[in-house]
C-alpha positions in Angstrom: 1.0 -73.8 47.9 0.4 -73.0 51.6 -3.1 -74.4 51.7 -2.1 -77.7 50.2 0.9 -78.1 52.5 -1.3 -77.3 55.6 -3.8 -79.9 54.3 -1.1 -82.5 54.3 -0.8 -82.1 58.0 -4.4 -82.6 59.0 -5.2 -85.1 56.2 -2.3 -87.4 57.2 -3.2 -91.0 58.0 -0.9 -91.2 61.0 0.6 -89.0 63.7 4.1 -89.7 62.3 3.1 -88.5 58.8 1.5 -85.4 60.3 4.7 -84.7 62.3 6.7 -85.0 59.1 4.3 -82.7 57.2 4.6 -80.2 60.0 8.4 -80.3 59.9 8.3 -79.9 56.2 5.9 -77.0 56.4 8.1 -75.3 59.0 11.2 -75.6 56.8 9.4 -74.4 53.7 7.5 -71.4 55.1 9.5 -70.5 58.3 11.2 -67.5 56.8 8.1 -66.0 55.1 5.5 -66.8 57.7 7.6 -66.9 60.9 4.8 -66.1 63.4 2.4 -68.7 61.9 5.1 -71.4 61.8 6.1 -70.6 65.4 2.5 -70.9 66.5 2.1 -74.2 64.6 5.3 -75.7 66.1 4.6 -74.4 69.6 1.1 -75.8 69.7 2.0 -79.0 67.8 1.0 -81.4 70.6 -2.5 -79.9 71.0 -3.0 -79.6 67.2 -2.1 -83.2 66.6 -4.2 -84.6 69.6 -6.6 -85.4 66.8 -4.5 -88.5 66.1 -5.0 -89.9 69.7 -8.5 -91.0 68.6 -9.2 -94.2 66.5 -8.8 -93.8 62.8 -12.5 -94.5 62.0 -13.6 -91.6 64.2 -11.3 -89.0 62.7 -13.6 -88.4 59.7 -16.3 -87.3 62.1 -13.9 -85.2 64.3 -12.6 -83.2 61.3 -16.0 -81.7 60.7 -17.3 -79.0 63.0 -20.6 -78.6 61.0 -22.6 -81.2 63.0 -21.8 -79.4 66.2 -22.7 -76.0 64.7 -25.9 -77.5 63.3 -27.1 -78.5 66.7 -26.5 -75.1 68.2 -28.1 -73.4 65.3 -31.3 -75.4 65.8 -31.4 -74.7 69.5 -30.6 -71.0 69.0 -33.3 -70.7 66.3 -35.9 -72.0 68.6 -34.9 -70.4 71.8 -34.6 -66.9 70.2 -38.1 -67.2 68.9 -39.5 -68.4 72.2 -41.2 -65.4 73.7 -42.2 -67.1 77.0 -40.0 -66.5 80.0 -38.3 -69.8 80.6 -37.3 -71.0 84.0 -33.9 -72.7 84.2 -35.5 -76.1 84.3 -37.8 -75.6 81.3 -35.0 -74.0 79.3 -32.8 -77.1 80.0 -35.6 -79.4 79.0 -36.4 -77.5 75.8 -32.7 -77.5 74.7 -32.4 -81.2 75.5 -35.6 -82.0 73.5 -34.4 -79.9 70.5 -31.0 -81.6 70.5 -32.8 -85.0 70.8 -35.0 -84.2 67.9 -32.0 -83.0 65.8 -30.2 -86.2 66.7 -32.7 -88.3 64.8 -31.2 -87.1 61.5 -27.6 -87.6 62.4 -25.4 -90.3 60.9 -23.9 -92.7 63.4 -20.2 -92.8 64.0 -18.3 -95.5 62.2 -17.1 -98.1 64.6 -19.2 -96.9 67.5 -21.8 -99.0 69.2 -25.3 -97.5 69.1 -26.7 -96.3 72.4 -30.2 -95.1 72.7 -32.0 -94.0 75.8 -35.7 -94.4 76.2 -37.6 -91.1 76.4 -38.5 -92.0 80.1 -34.8 -92.5 80.9 -33.7 -89.4 79.1 -36.4 -87.4 80.9 -35.2 -88.7 84.3 -31.7 -87.5 83.4 -33.0 -84.0 82.7 -35.1 -83.8 85.8 -32.5 -85.1 88.3 -30.6 -82.4 90.2 
């Protein structure tokens, strides 16, 4: 099944296993889906760049939902804001919304925690 075979590529534990799965996929489906296989093999280096990161971070890199969740929160609030925002206040509002959303995020496995005080984070926003 195509979906299962594609899953073996991005679910592989190592780059070597992903390379092998990519080669296997290309052999198996090259005749039927030639354009897709050409794209997959042509862009292999970029598609497998995922494996350049430490193994404990890959679980978090696979999911795009956390990123989309932040943008959804910001979009929801900024669309409903009727006031004309200056560039400075818009940046501050987006930052504060992302900061509030971050309180509910799980931390990355294997990453040290890093928290800025609200005074430090505000000075980062105000600086030119």
